[in-house]
mmCIF file as Biopython writes it, N, C-alpha, C and O atoms, coordinates in Angstrom:
data_model
#
loop_
_atom_site.group_PDB
_atom_site.id
_atom_site.type_symbol
_atom_site.label_atom_id
_atom_site.label_alt_id
_atom_site.label_comp_id
_atom_site.label_asym_id
_atom_site.label_entity_id
_atom_site.label_seq_id
_atom_site.pdbx_PDB_ins_code
_atom_site.Cartn_x
_atom_site.Cartn_y
_atom_site.Cartn_z
_atom_site.occupancy
_atom_site.B_iso_or_equiv
_atom_site.auth_seq_id
_atom_site.auth_asym_id
_atom_site.pdbx_PDB_model_num
ATOM 1   N N  . MET A ? 1  ? 79.871 -13.534 52.984 1.0 0.0 1  A 1 
ATOM 2   C CA . MET A ? 1  ? 80.360 -12.485 52.406 1.0 0.0 1  A 1 
ATOM 3   C C  . MET A ? 1  ? 79.225 -11.332 52.495 1.0 0.0 1  A 1 
ATOM 4   O O  . MET A ? 1  ? 78.171 -11.420 51.865 1.0 0.0 1  A 1 
ATOM 5   N N  . LYS A ? 2  ? 79.500 -10.398 53.220 1.0 0.0 2  A 1 
ATOM 6   C CA . LYS A ? 2  ? 78.665 -9.185  53.391 1.0 0.0 2  A 1 
ATOM 7   C C  . LYS A ? 2  ? 78.523 -8.353  52.031 1.0 0.0 2  A 1 
ATOM 8   O O  . LYS A ? 2  ? 79.520 -7.955  51.429 1.0 0.0 2  A 1 
ATOM 9   N N  . LYS A ? 3  ? 76.914 -8.062  51.485 1.0 0.0 3  A 1 
ATOM 10  C CA . LYS A ? 3  ? 76.680 -7.455  50.539 1.0 0.0 3  A 1 
ATOM 11  C C  . LYS A ? 3  ? 76.789 -6.053  50.806 1.0 0.0 3  A 1 
ATOM 12  O O  . LYS A ? 3  ? 76.502 -5.611  51.919 1.0 0.0 3  A 1 
ATOM 13  N N  . GLU A ? 4  ? 77.186 -5.312  49.861 1.0 0.0 4  A 1 
ATOM 14  C CA . GLU A ? 4  ? 77.253 -3.918  50.167 1.0 0.0 4  A 1 
ATOM 15  C C  . GLU A ? 4  ? 76.144 -3.158  49.734 1.0 0.0 4  A 1 
ATOM 16  O O  . GLU A ? 4  ? 75.544 -3.590  48.750 1.0 0.0 4  A 1 
ATOM 17  N N  . ILE A ? 5  ? 75.739 -2.100  50.271 1.0 0.0 5  A 1 
ATOM 18  C CA . ILE A ? 5  ? 74.647 -1.380  49.735 1.0 0.0 5  A 1 
ATOM 19  C C  . ILE A ? 5  ? 74.915 0.036   49.193 1.0 0.0 5  A 1 
ATOM 20  O O  . ILE A ? 5  ? 75.369 0.976   49.847 1.0 0.0 5  A 1 
ATOM 21  N N  . TYR A ? 6  ? 74.583 0.039   47.968 1.0 0.0 6  A 1 
ATOM 22  C CA . TYR A ? 6  ? 75.166 1.364   47.362 1.0 0.0 6  A 1 
ATOM 23  C C  . TYR A ? 6  ? 73.948 2.517   47.180 1.0 0.0 6  A 1 
ATOM 24  O O  . TYR A ? 6  ? 72.882 2.076   46.749 1.0 0.0 6  A 1 
ATOM 25  N N  . ALA A ? 7  ? 73.998 3.491   47.379 1.0 0.0 7  A 1 
ATOM 26  C CA . ALA A ? 7  ? 73.071 4.487   47.215 1.0 0.0 7  A 1 
ATOM 27  C C  . ALA A ? 7  ? 73.384 6.313   46.488 1.0 0.0 7  A 1 
ATOM 28  O O  . ALA A ? 7  ? 74.314 7.060   46.790 1.0 0.0 7  A 1 
ATOM 29  N N  . VAL A ? 8  ? 72.556 6.511   45.766 1.0 0.0 8  A 1 
ATOM 30  C CA . VAL A ? 8  ? 72.552 7.524   44.847 1.0 0.0 8  A 1 
ATOM 31  C C  . VAL A ? 8  ? 73.234 8.806   45.673 1.0 0.0 8  A 1 
ATOM 32  O O  . VAL A ? 8  ? 72.698 9.180   46.716 1.0 0.0 8  A 1 
ATOM 33  N N  . GLY A ? 9  ? 74.419 9.455   45.177 1.0 0.0 9  A 1 
ATOM 34  C CA . GLY A ? 9  ? 75.264 10.242  45.864 1.0 0.0 9  A 1 
ATOM 35  C C  . GLY A ? 9  ? 76.522 9.737   46.718 1.0 0.0 9  A 1 
ATOM 36  O O  . GLY A ? 9  ? 77.215 10.423  47.469 1.0 0.0 9  A 1 
ATOM 37  N N  . ASP A ? 10 ? 76.643 8.451   46.441 1.0 0.0 10 A 1 
ATOM 38  C CA . ASP A ? 10 ? 77.834 7.993   47.180 1.0 0.0 10 A 1 
ATOM 39  C C  . ASP A ? 10 ? 78.960 8.124   45.964 1.0 0.0 10 A 1 
ATOM 40  O O  . ASP A ? 10 ? 78.701 7.965   44.771 1.0 0.0 10 A 1 
ATOM 41  N N  . VAL A ? 11 ? 80.183 8.428   46.480 1.0 0.0 11 A 1 
ATOM 42  C CA . VAL A ? 11 ? 81.611 8.040   45.540 1.0 0.0 11 A 1 
ATOM 43  C C  . VAL A ? 11 ? 82.209 6.864   46.041 1.0 0.0 11 A 1 
ATOM 44  O O  . VAL A ? 11 ? 82.282 6.385   47.173 1.0 0.0 11 A 1 
ATOM 45  N N  . VAL A ? 12 ? 82.620 6.513   44.936 1.0 0.0 12 A 1 
ATOM 46  C CA . VAL A ? 12 ? 83.117 4.823   44.920 1.0 0.0 12 A 1 
ATOM 47  C C  . VAL A ? 12 ? 84.643 5.215   44.134 1.0 0.0 12 A 1 
ATOM 48  O O  . VAL A ? 12 ? 84.902 6.223   43.476 1.0 0.0 12 A 1 
ATOM 49  N N  . ARG A ? 13 ? 85.508 4.071   44.449 1.0 0.0 13 A 1 
ATOM 50  C CA . ARG A ? 13 ? 86.834 3.714   43.903 1.0 0.0 13 A 1 
ATOM 51  C C  . ARG A ? 13 ? 86.942 2.732   42.815 1.0 0.0 13 A 1 
ATOM 52  O O  . ARG A ? 13 ? 86.999 1.649   43.398 1.0 0.0 13 A 1 
ATOM 53  N N  . MET A ? 14 ? 87.003 2.519   41.505 1.0 0.0 14 A 1 
ATOM 54  C CA . MET A ? 14 ? 87.159 1.761   40.885 1.0 0.0 14 A 1 
ATOM 55  C C  . MET A ? 14 ? 88.386 0.883   40.797 1.0 0.0 14 A 1 
ATOM 56  O O  . MET A ? 14 ? 89.467 1.287   41.225 1.0 0.0 14 A 1 
ATOM 57  N N  . LYS A ? 15 ? 88.251 -0.224  40.288 1.0 0.0 15 A 1 
ATOM 58  C CA . LYS A ? 15 ? 89.619 -1.058  40.154 1.0 0.0 15 A 1 
ATOM 59  C C  . LYS A ? 15 ? 90.357 -0.514  39.057 1.0 0.0 15 A 1 
ATOM 60  O O  . LYS A ? 15 ? 91.575 -0.357  39.140 1.0 0.0 15 A 1 
ATOM 61  N N  . LYS A ? 16 ? 89.567 -0.153  37.822 1.0 0.0 16 A 1 
ATOM 62  C CA . LYS A ? 16 ? 90.381 0.511   36.773 1.0 0.0 16 A 1 
ATOM 63  C C  . LYS A ? 16 ? 89.965 1.880   36.771 1.0 0.0 16 A 1 
ATOM 64  O O  . LYS A ? 16 ? 88.871 2.367   37.055 1.0 0.0 16 A 1 
ATOM 65  N N  . ALA A ? 17 ? 91.251 2.521   36.325 1.0 0.0 17 A 1 
ATOM 66  C CA . ALA A ? 17 ? 90.619 4.030   35.784 1.0 0.0 17 A 1 
ATOM 67  C C  . ALA A ? 17 ? 90.191 4.451   34.931 1.0 0.0 17 A 1 
ATOM 68  O O  . ALA A ? 17 ? 90.640 3.968   33.891 1.0 0.0 17 A 1 
ATOM 69  N N  . HIS A ? 18 ? 89.324 5.338   34.788 1.0 0.0 18 A 1 
ATOM 70  C CA . HIS A ? 18 ? 88.755 6.029   33.451 1.0 0.0 18 A 1 
ATOM 71  C C  . HIS A ? 18 ? 90.177 6.690   32.485 1.0 0.0 18 A 1 
ATOM 72  O O  . HIS A ? 18 ? 91.271 7.121   32.850 1.0 0.0 18 A 1 
ATOM 73  N N  . PRO A ? 19 ? 89.663 6.554   31.372 1.0 0.0 19 A 1 
ATOM 74  C CA . PRO A ? 19 ? 90.834 7.078   30.411 1.0 0.0 19 A 1 
ATOM 75  C C  . PRO A ? 19 ? 91.196 8.404   30.668 1.0 0.0 19 A 1 
ATOM 76  O O  . PRO A ? 19 ? 92.272 8.761   30.188 1.0 0.0 19 A 1 
ATOM 77  N N  . CYS A ? 20 ? 90.418 9.383   31.444 1.0 0.0 20 A 1 
ATOM 78  C CA . CYS A ? 20 ? 91.132 10.533  32.051 1.0 0.0 20 A 1 
ATOM 79  C C  . CYS A ? 20 ? 92.175 10.543  33.009 1.0 0.0 20 A 1 
ATOM 80  O O  . CYS A ? 20 ? 92.954 11.479  33.187 1.0 0.0 20 A 1 
ATOM 81  N N  . GLY A ? 21 ? 92.155 9.211   33.761 1.0 0.0 21 A 1 
ATOM 82  C CA . GLY A ? 21 ? 93.046 8.999   34.845 1.0 0.0 21 A 1 
ATOM 83  C C  . GLY A ? 21 ? 92.231 9.067   36.017 1.0 0.0 21 A 1 
ATOM 84  O O  . GLY A ? 21 ? 92.980 9.109   36.993 1.0 0.0 21 A 1 
ATOM 85  N N  . SER A ? 22 ? 91.055 9.097   36.348 1.0 0.0 22 A 1 
ATOM 86  C CA . SER A ? 22 ? 90.520 9.490   37.645 1.0 0.0 22 A 1 
ATOM 87  C C  . SER A ? 22 ? 89.963 8.032   38.044 1.0 0.0 22 A 1 
ATOM 88  O O  . SER A ? 22 ? 89.703 7.429   37.002 1.0 0.0 22 A 1 
ATOM 89  N N  . TYR A ? 23 ? 89.700 7.291   39.129 1.0 0.0 23 A 1 
ATOM 90  C CA . TYR A ? 23 ? 89.350 6.272   39.926 1.0 0.0 23 A 1 
ATOM 91  C C  . TYR A ? 23 ? 87.958 6.569   40.519 1.0 0.0 23 A 1 
ATOM 92  O O  . TYR A ? 23 ? 87.219 5.599   40.689 1.0 0.0 23 A 1 
ATOM 93  N N  . GLU A ? 24 ? 87.588 7.595   40.798 1.0 0.0 24 A 1 
ATOM 94  C CA . GLU A ? 24 ? 86.791 8.204   41.426 1.0 0.0 24 A 1 
ATOM 95  C C  . GLU A ? 24 ? 85.424 8.198   40.601 1.0 0.0 24 A 1 
ATOM 96  O O  . GLU A ? 24 ? 85.513 8.477   39.405 1.0 0.0 24 A 1 
ATOM 97  N N  . TRP A ? 25 ? 84.116 7.894   41.154 1.0 0.0 25 A 1 
ATOM 98  C CA . TRP A ? 25 ? 83.181 7.883   40.649 1.0 0.0 25 A 1 
ATOM 99  C C  . TRP A ? 25 ? 81.894 8.150   41.256 1.0 0.0 25 A 1 
ATOM 100 O O  . TRP A ? 25 ? 81.496 7.385   42.135 1.0 0.0 25 A 1 
ATOM 101 N N  . LEU A ? 26 ? 80.987 9.432   40.789 1.0 0.0 26 A 1 
ATOM 102 C CA . LEU A ? 26 ? 79.454 9.640   41.625 1.0 0.0 26 A 1 
ATOM 103 C C  . LEU A ? 26 ? 78.539 8.562   41.204 1.0 0.0 26 A 1 
ATOM 104 O O  . LEU A ? 26 ? 78.456 8.332   39.998 1.0 0.0 26 A 1 
ATOM 105 N N  . ILE A ? 27 ? 77.796 7.824   42.097 1.0 0.0 27 A 1 
ATOM 106 C CA . ILE A ? 27 ? 76.698 7.304   41.889 1.0 0.0 27 A 1 
ATOM 107 C C  . ILE A ? 27 ? 75.453 7.869   41.485 1.0 0.0 27 A 1 
ATOM 108 O O  . ILE A ? 27 ? 74.941 8.490   42.417 1.0 0.0 27 A 1 
ATOM 109 N N  . THR A ? 28 ? 74.664 7.885   40.259 1.0 0.0 28 A 1 
ATOM 110 C CA . THR A ? 28 ? 73.756 8.889   39.935 1.0 0.0 28 A 1 
ATOM 111 C C  . THR A ? 28 ? 72.627 8.230   39.905 1.0 0.0 28 A 1 
ATOM 112 O O  . THR A ? 28 ? 71.603 8.887   40.090 1.0 0.0 28 A 1 
ATOM 113 N N  . ARG A ? 29 ? 72.519 6.766   39.664 1.0 0.0 29 A 1 
ATOM 114 C CA . ARG A ? 29 ? 71.567 6.143   39.328 1.0 0.0 29 A 1 
ATOM 115 C C  . ARG A ? 29 ? 71.822 4.479   40.064 1.0 0.0 29 A 1 
ATOM 116 O O  . ARG A ? 29 ? 72.913 3.916   39.968 1.0 0.0 29 A 1 
ATOM 117 N N  . THR A ? 30 ? 70.786 3.934   40.688 1.0 0.0 30 A 1 
ATOM 118 C CA . THR A ? 30 ? 70.983 2.647   41.070 1.0 0.0 30 A 1 
ATOM 119 C C  . THR A ? 30 ? 69.901 1.725   40.541 1.0 0.0 30 A 1 
ATOM 120 O O  . THR A ? 30 ? 68.901 2.241   40.042 1.0 0.0 30 A 1 
ATOM 121 N N  . GLY A ? 31 ? 70.027 0.250   40.616 1.0 0.0 31 A 1 
ATOM 122 C CA . GLY A ? 31 ? 68.947 -0.488  40.054 1.0 0.0 31 A 1 
ATOM 123 C C  . GLY A ? 31 ? 69.668 -1.783  39.124 1.0 0.0 31 A 1 
ATOM 124 O O  . GLY A ? 31 ? 70.683 -2.274  39.617 1.0 0.0 31 A 1 
ATOM 125 N N  . MET A ? 32 ? 69.338 -2.160  38.237 1.0 0.0 32 A 1 
ATOM 126 C CA . MET A ? 32 ? 69.674 -3.563  37.480 1.0 0.0 32 A 1 
ATOM 127 C C  . MET A ? 32 ? 70.829 -2.558  36.852 1.0 0.0 32 A 1 
ATOM 128 O O  . MET A ? 32 ? 71.814 -3.161  36.425 1.0 0.0 32 A 1 
ATOM 129 N N  . ASP A ? 33 ? 70.855 -1.236  36.740 1.0 0.0 33 A 1 
ATOM 130 C CA . ASP A ? 33 ? 72.173 -0.625  36.089 1.0 0.0 33 A 1 
ATOM 131 C C  . ASP A ? 33 ? 72.271 0.458   36.805 1.0 0.0 33 A 1 
ATOM 132 O O  . ASP A ? 33 ? 71.339 1.118   37.263 1.0 0.0 33 A 1 
ATOM 133 N N  . PHE A ? 34 ? 73.575 0.681   36.923 1.0 0.0 34 A 1 
ATOM 134 C CA . PHE A ? 34 ? 74.467 2.075   37.571 1.0 0.0 34 A 1 
ATOM 135 C C  . PHE A ? 34 ? 74.883 3.122   36.743 1.0 0.0 34 A 1 
ATOM 136 O O  . PHE A ? 34 ? 75.798 3.007   35.928 1.0 0.0 34 A 1 
ATOM 137 N N  . GLY A ? 35 ? 74.249 4.119   36.927 1.0 0.0 35 A 1 
ATOM 138 C CA . GLY A ? 35 ? 74.647 5.395   36.370 1.0 0.0 35 A 1 
ATOM 139 C C  . GLY A ? 35 ? 75.662 6.053   37.266 1.0 0.0 35 A 1 
ATOM 140 O O  . GLY A ? 35 ? 75.469 6.348   38.446 1.0 0.0 35 A 1 
ATOM 141 N N  . LEU A ? 36 ? 76.832 6.261   36.535 1.0 0.0 36 A 1 
ATOM 142 C CA . LEU A ? 36 ? 78.097 6.981   37.050 1.0 0.0 36 A 1 
ATOM 143 C C  . LEU A ? 36 ? 78.512 8.156   36.469 1.0 0.0 36 A 1 
ATOM 144 O O  . LEU A ? 36 ? 78.485 8.312   35.248 1.0 0.0 36 A 1 
ATOM 145 N N  . LYS A ? 37 ? 78.943 9.103   37.337 1.0 0.0 37 A 1 
ATOM 146 C CA . LYS A ? 37 ? 79.826 10.317  36.924 1.0 0.0 37 A 1 
ATOM 147 C C  . LYS A ? 37 ? 80.989 10.333  37.386 1.0 0.0 37 A 1 
ATOM 148 O O  . LYS A ? 37 ? 81.343 10.367  38.564 1.0 0.0 37 A 1 
ATOM 149 N N  . CYS A ? 38 ? 81.875 10.297  36.028 1.0 0.0 38 A 1 
ATOM 150 C CA . CYS A ? 38 ? 83.290 10.662  36.525 1.0 0.0 38 A 1 
ATOM 151 C C  . CYS A ? 38 ? 83.447 11.877  37.330 1.0 0.0 38 A 1 
ATOM 152 O O  . CYS A ? 38 ? 82.790 12.880  37.050 1.0 0.0 38 A 1 
ATOM 153 N N  . ARG A ? 39 ? 84.475 11.853  38.551 1.0 0.0 39 A 1 
ATOM 154 C CA . ARG A ? 39 ? 84.886 13.002  39.209 1.0 0.0 39 A 1 
ATOM 155 C C  . ARG A ? 39 ? 86.190 13.673  38.564 1.0 0.0 39 A 1 
ATOM 156 O O  . ARG A ? 39 ? 86.630 14.796  38.810 1.0 0.0 39 A 1 
ATOM 157 N N  . GLY A ? 40 ? 86.692 12.737  37.699 1.0 0.0 40 A 1 
ATOM 158 C CA . GLY A ? 40 ? 87.923 13.546  36.747 1.0 0.0 40 A 1 
ATOM 159 C C  . GLY A ? 40 ? 87.372 14.695  35.781 1.0 0.0 40 A 1 
ATOM 160 O O  . GLY A ? 40 ? 87.678 15.887  35.774 1.0 0.0 40 A 1 
ATOM 161 N N  . CYS A ? 41 ? 86.366 13.917  34.869 1.0 0.0 41 A 1 
ATOM 162 C CA . CYS A ? 41 ? 86.012 14.588  33.688 1.0 0.0 41 A 1 
ATOM 163 C C  . CYS A ? 41 ? 84.833 14.937  33.460 1.0 0.0 41 A 1 
ATOM 164 O O  . CYS A ? 41 ? 84.620 15.701  32.519 1.0 0.0 41 A 1 
ATOM 165 N N  . GLY A ? 42 ? 83.869 14.507  34.191 1.0 0.0 42 A 1 
ATOM 166 C CA . GLY A ? 42 ? 82.528 14.579  34.233 1.0 0.0 42 A 1 
ATOM 167 C C  . GLY A ? 42 ? 81.710 13.638  33.062 1.0 0.0 42 A 1 
ATOM 168 O O  . GLY A ? 42 ? 80.523 13.757  32.755 1.0 0.0 42 A 1 
ATOM 169 N N  . ARG A ? 43 ? 82.325 13.035  32.712 1.0 0.0 43 A 1 
ATOM 170 C CA . ARG A ? 43 ? 81.743 11.657  31.553 1.0 0.0 43 A 1 
ATOM 171 C C  . ARG A ? 43 ? 80.546 11.087  32.363 1.0 0.0 43 A 1 
ATOM 172 O O  . ARG A ? 43 ? 80.605 11.054  33.592 1.0 0.0 43 A 1 
ATOM 173 N N  . PHE A ? 44 ? 79.428 10.627  31.663 1.0 0.0 44 A 1 
ATOM 174 C CA . PHE A ? 44 ? 78.343 9.845   32.546 1.0 0.0 44 A 1 
ATOM 175 C C  . PHE A ? 44 ? 78.374 8.735   31.728 1.0 0.0 44 A 1 
ATOM 176 O O  . PHE A ? 44 ? 78.379 8.854   30.503 1.0 0.0 44 A 1 
ATOM 177 N N  . VAL A ? 45 ? 78.402 7.410   32.422 1.0 0.0 45 A 1 
ATOM 178 C CA . VAL A ? 45 ? 78.186 6.119   31.843 1.0 0.0 45 A 1 
ATOM 179 C C  . VAL A ? 45 ? 77.189 5.418   32.585 1.0 0.0 45 A 1 
ATOM 180 O O  . VAL A ? 45 ? 76.812 5.746   33.710 1.0 0.0 45 A 1 
ATOM 181 N N  . MET A ? 46 ? 76.833 4.586   32.024 1.0 0.0 46 A 1 
ATOM 182 C CA . MET A ? 46 ? 75.816 3.513   32.534 1.0 0.0 46 A 1 
ATOM 183 C C  . MET A ? 46 ? 76.293 2.102   32.344 1.0 0.0 46 A 1 
ATOM 184 O O  . MET A ? 46 ? 76.494 1.612   31.233 1.0 0.0 46 A 1 
ATOM 185 N N  . ILE A ? 47 ? 76.483 1.405   33.608 1.0 0.0 47 A 1 
ATOM 186 C CA . ILE A ? 47 ? 77.205 -0.140  33.399 1.0 0.0 47 A 1 
ATOM 187 C C  . ILE A ? 47 ? 75.970 -1.127  34.230 1.0 0.0 47 A 1 
ATOM 188 O O  . ILE A ? 47 ? 75.260 -0.861  35.200 1.0 0.0 47 A 1 
ATOM 189 N N  . PRO A ? 48 ? 76.053 -2.047  33.592 1.0 0.0 48 A 1 
ATOM 190 C CA . PRO A ? 48 ? 75.404 -3.109  34.727 1.0 0.0 48 A 1 
ATOM 191 C C  . PRO A ? 48 ? 75.839 -3.428  36.008 1.0 0.0 48 A 1 
ATOM 192 O O  . PRO A ? 48 ? 77.046 -3.272  36.192 1.0 0.0 48 A 1 
ATOM 193 N N  . ARG A ? 49 ? 74.969 -3.962  37.234 1.0 0.0 49 A 1 
ATOM 194 C CA . ARG A ? 49 ? 75.285 -4.200  38.354 1.0 0.0 49 A 1 
ATOM 195 C C  . ARG A ? 49 ? 76.139 -5.007  38.660 1.0 0.0 49 A 1 
ATOM 196 O O  . ARG A ? 49 ? 76.785 -4.812  39.690 1.0 0.0 49 A 1 
ATOM 197 N N  . ILE A ? 50 ? 76.393 -6.184  37.824 1.0 0.0 50 A 1 
ATOM 198 C CA . ILE A ? 50 ? 77.222 -7.338  38.260 1.0 0.0 50 A 1 
ATOM 199 C C  . ILE A ? 50 ? 78.660 -6.454  37.772 1.0 0.0 50 A 1 
ATOM 200 O O  . ILE A ? 50 ? 79.554 -6.178  38.572 1.0 0.0 50 A 1 
ATOM 201 N N  . LYS A ? 51 ? 78.683 -6.133  36.528 1.0 0.0 51 A 1 
ATOM 202 C CA . LYS A ? 51 ? 80.007 -5.411  36.363 1.0 0.0 51 A 1 
ATOM 203 C C  . LYS A ? 51 ? 80.107 -4.268  37.173 1.0 0.0 51 A 1 
ATOM 204 O O  . LYS A ? 51 ? 81.302 -3.994  37.289 1.0 0.0 51 A 1 
ATOM 205 N N  . PHE A ? 52 ? 79.232 -3.291  37.928 1.0 0.0 52 A 1 
ATOM 206 C CA . PHE A ? 52 ? 79.629 -2.399  38.811 1.0 0.0 52 A 1 
ATOM 207 C C  . PHE A ? 52 ? 80.236 -3.150  40.073 1.0 0.0 52 A 1 
ATOM 208 O O  . PHE A ? 52 ? 81.381 -2.919  40.460 1.0 0.0 52 A 1 
ATOM 209 N N  . GLU A ? 53 ? 79.487 -3.962  40.621 1.0 0.0 53 A 1 
ATOM 210 C CA . GLU A ? 53 ? 79.897 -4.818  41.716 1.0 0.0 53 A 1 
ATOM 211 C C  . GLU A ? 53 ? 81.366 -5.159  41.903 1.0 0.0 53 A 1 
ATOM 212 O O  . GLU A ? 53 ? 82.096 -4.894  42.858 1.0 0.0 53 A 1 
ATOM 213 N N  . LYS A ? 54 ? 81.649 -5.843  40.711 1.0 0.0 54 A 1 
ATOM 214 C CA . LYS A ? 54 ? 83.099 -6.576  40.632 1.0 0.0 54 A 1 
ATOM 215 C C  . LYS A ? 54 ? 84.237 -5.484  40.389 1.0 0.0 54 A 1 
ATOM 216 O O  . LYS A ? 54 ? 85.436 -5.747  40.469 1.0 0.0 54 A 1 
ATOM 217 N N  . GLY A ? 55 ? 83.790 -4.402  40.126 1.0 0.0 55 A 1 
ATOM 218 C CA . GLY A ? 55 ? 84.941 -3.125  39.498 1.0 0.0 55 A 1 
ATOM 219 C C  . GLY A ? 55 ? 85.110 -2.223  40.878 1.0 0.0 55 A 1 
ATOM 220 O O  . GLY A ? 55 ? 86.175 -1.640  41.082 1.0 0.0 55 A 1 
ATOM 221 N N  . VAL A ? 56 ? 84.022 -2.137  41.806 1.0 0.0 56 A 1 
ATOM 222 C CA . VAL A ? 56 ? 84.271 -1.326  42.840 1.0 0.0 56 A 1 
ATOM 223 C C  . VAL A ? 56 ? 85.315 -1.725  43.962 1.0 0.0 56 A 1 
ATOM 224 O O  . VAL A ? 56 ? 85.108 -2.710  44.671 1.0 0.0 56 A 1 
ATOM 225 N N  . LYS A ? 57 ? 86.247 -1.069  44.081 1.0 0.0 57 A 1 
ATOM 226 C CA . LYS A ? 57 ? 87.338 -1.259  45.085 1.0 0.0 57 A 1 
ATOM 227 C C  . LYS A ? 57 ? 86.689 -0.974  46.813 1.0 0.0 57 A 1 
ATOM 228 O O  . LYS A ? 57 ? 86.929 -1.745  47.742 1.0 0.0 57 A 1 
ATOM 229 N N  . CYS A ? 58 ? 85.966 0.115   46.919 1.0 0.0 58 A 1 
ATOM 230 C CA . CYS A ? 58 ? 85.740 0.673   48.231 1.0 0.0 58 A 1 
ATOM 231 C C  . CYS A ? 58 ? 84.791 2.010   47.792 1.0 0.0 58 A 1 
ATOM 232 O O  . CYS A ? 58 ? 84.716 2.540   46.683 1.0 0.0 58 A 1 
ATOM 233 N N  . VAL A ? 59 ? 84.032 2.399   49.158 1.0 0.0 59 A 1 
ATOM 234 C CA . VAL A ? 59 ? 83.223 3.508   48.907 1.0 0.0 59 A 1 
ATOM 235 C C  . VAL A ? 59 ? 83.933 4.755   49.711 1.0 0.0 59 A 1 
ATOM 236 O O  . VAL A ? 59 ? 84.159 4.646   50.916 1.0 0.0 59 A 1 
ATOM 237 N N  . LEU A ? 60 ? 84.217 5.749   49.102 1.0 0.0 60 A 1 
ATOM 238 C CA . LEU A ? 60 ? 85.073 6.816   49.503 1.0 0.0 60 A 1 
ATOM 239 C C  . LEU A ? 60 ? 84.214 7.718   50.384 1.0 0.0 60 A 1 
ATOM 240 O O  . LEU A ? 60 ? 84.608 7.890   51.538 1.0 0.0 60 A 1 
ATOM 241 N N  . GLU A ? 61 ? 83.114 8.303   49.995 1.0 0.0 61 A 1 
ATOM 242 C CA . GLU A ? 61 ? 82.124 8.945   50.521 1.0 0.0 61 A 1 
ATOM 243 C C  . GLU A ? 61 ? 80.541 8.640   50.427 1.0 0.0 61 A 1 
ATOM 244 O O  . GLU A ? 61 ? 80.016 8.173   49.416 1.0 0.0 61 A 1 
ATOM 245 N N  . THR A ? 62 ? 79.858 8.959   51.596 1.0 0.0 62 A 1 
ATOM 246 C CA . THR A ? 62 ? 78.615 8.478   51.288 1.0 0.0 62 A 1 
ATOM 247 C C  . THR A ? 62 ? 77.653 9.963   51.882 1.0 0.0 62 A 1 
ATOM 248 O O  . THR A ? 62 ? 77.761 10.779  52.798 1.0 0.0 62 A 1 
ATOM 249 N N  . ASP A ? 63 ? 76.865 9.743   50.934 1.0 0.0 63 A 1 
ATOM 250 C CA . ASP A ? 63 ? 75.605 10.956  50.877 1.0 0.0 63 A 1 
ATOM 251 C C  . ASP A ? 63 ? 74.688 10.902  52.122 1.0 0.0 63 A 1 
ATOM 252 O O  . ASP A ? 63 ? 73.713 10.151  52.097 1.0 0.0 63 A 1 
ATOM 253 N N  . THR A ? 64 ? 74.959 11.685  53.245 1.0 0.0 64 A 1 
ATOM 254 C CA . THR A ? 64 ? 74.284 11.328  54.327 1.0 0.0 64 A 1 
ATOM 255 C C  . THR A ? 64 ? 72.844 12.208  54.410 1.0 0.0 64 A 1 
ATOM 256 O O  . THR A ? 64 ? 71.964 12.075  55.260 1.0 0.0 64 A 1 
ATOM 257 N N  . THR A ? 65 ? 72.866 12.975  53.478 1.0 0.0 65 A 1 
ATOM 258 C CA . THR A ? 65 ? 71.511 14.003  53.604 1.0 0.0 65 A 1 
ATOM 259 C C  . THR A ? 65 ? 70.388 13.217  53.041 1.0 0.0 65 A 1 
ATOM 260 O O  . THR A ? 65 ? 69.299 13.495  53.543 1.0 0.0 65 A 1 
ATOM 261 N N  . GLN A ? 66 ? 70.383 12.167  51.987 1.0 0.0 66 A 1 
ATOM 262 C CA . GLN A ? 66 ? 69.012 11.124  51.887 1.0 0.0 66 A 1 
ATOM 263 C C  . GLN A ? 66 ? 68.563 10.215  53.182 1.0 0.0 66 A 1 
ATOM 264 O O  . GLN A ? 66 ? 67.446 9.702   53.118 1.0 0.0 66 A 1 
ATOM 265 N N  . GLU A ? 67 ? 69.285 10.006  54.238 1.0 0.0 67 A 1 
ATOM 266 C CA . GLU A ? 67 ? 68.874 9.361   54.936 1.0 0.0 67 A 1 
ATOM 267 C C  . GLU A ? 67 ? 67.661 9.803   55.814 1.0 0.0 67 A 1 
ATOM 268 O O  . GLU A ? 67 ? 67.480 10.977  56.137 1.0 0.0 67 A 1 
ATOM 269 N N  . ALA A ? 68 ? 66.932 8.879   56.135 1.0 0.0 68 A 1 
ATOM 270 C CA . ALA A ? 68 ? 65.444 9.549   56.577 1.0 0.0 68 A 1 
ATOM 271 C C  . ALA A ? 68 ? 65.185 9.022   58.133 1.0 0.0 68 A 1 
ATOM 272 O O  . ALA A ? 68 ? 64.163 9.352   58.734 1.0 0.0 68 A 1 
#
């Protein structure tokens, strides 16, 4: 099974919707915990890496400005 690499600035689609109805999240922090900002209402949440990796459906957008 291929391990997906996530980076700050990527937009991901989660399996479960946020209470505002949006499925899209912007990654603002990576590490043992992920910082995510809801693209619908702007709410910021922190979730553990394991829960994040289980909940991600796909990567919608990748931030290409950070590549060296």
